[in-house]
C-alpha positions in Angstrom: 129.9 -115.8 183.1 129.5 -112.9 180.6 132.2 -110.5 179.5 133.6 -108.1 182.3 131.8 -104.8 182.7 133.7 -101.6 183.3 132.2 -99.4 186.0 132.6 -95.7 185.6 132.4 -93.0 188.3 128.8 -92.1 187.5 127.6 -95.7 188.3 129.7 -96.0 191.4 128.4 -92.7 192.8 124.8 -93.5 192.0 125.2 -96.8 193.8 126.7 -95.3 196.9 124.6 -92.1 197.1 120.9 -92.9 198.0 120.0 -89.3 197.0 121.3 -89.7 193.5 118.6 -89.7 190.8 119.9 -92.9 189.4 120.4 -94.7 192.7 117.4 -97.1 192.3 118.5 -98.0 188.8 122.1 -98.6 190.0 120.8 -100.9 192.7 118.6 -102.8 190.2 121.5 -103.3 187.9 123.8 -104.4 190.7 121.3 -107.2 191.5 121.0 -108.3 187.8 124.7 -108.2 186.7 126.2 -111.6 186.2 129.7 -110.5 185.1 133.0 -109.6 186.7 133.1 -105.9 187.5 136.2 -103.9 186.8 137.1 -100.2 187.3 140.0 -97.9 187.3 141.9 -96.1 190.0 140.5 -92.7 188.8 136.9 -93.9 189.4 137.8 -95.2 192.8 139.7 -92.0 193.7 136.7 -89.7 192.8 134.3 -92.0 194.6 136.2 -92.3 197.8 134.4 -89.5 199.7 130.8 -90.8 199.1 
């Protein structure tokens, strides 16, 4: 397993929103990541409505 990767709000929103211009890239990365994913409460709070 590789070093953990910190997820920011932009990535989370792109992953959740199919209309986001980076949605396809976010999905591709999600399938390729072989690391533990971590994020902060702020990113989760901002992403909660999407």
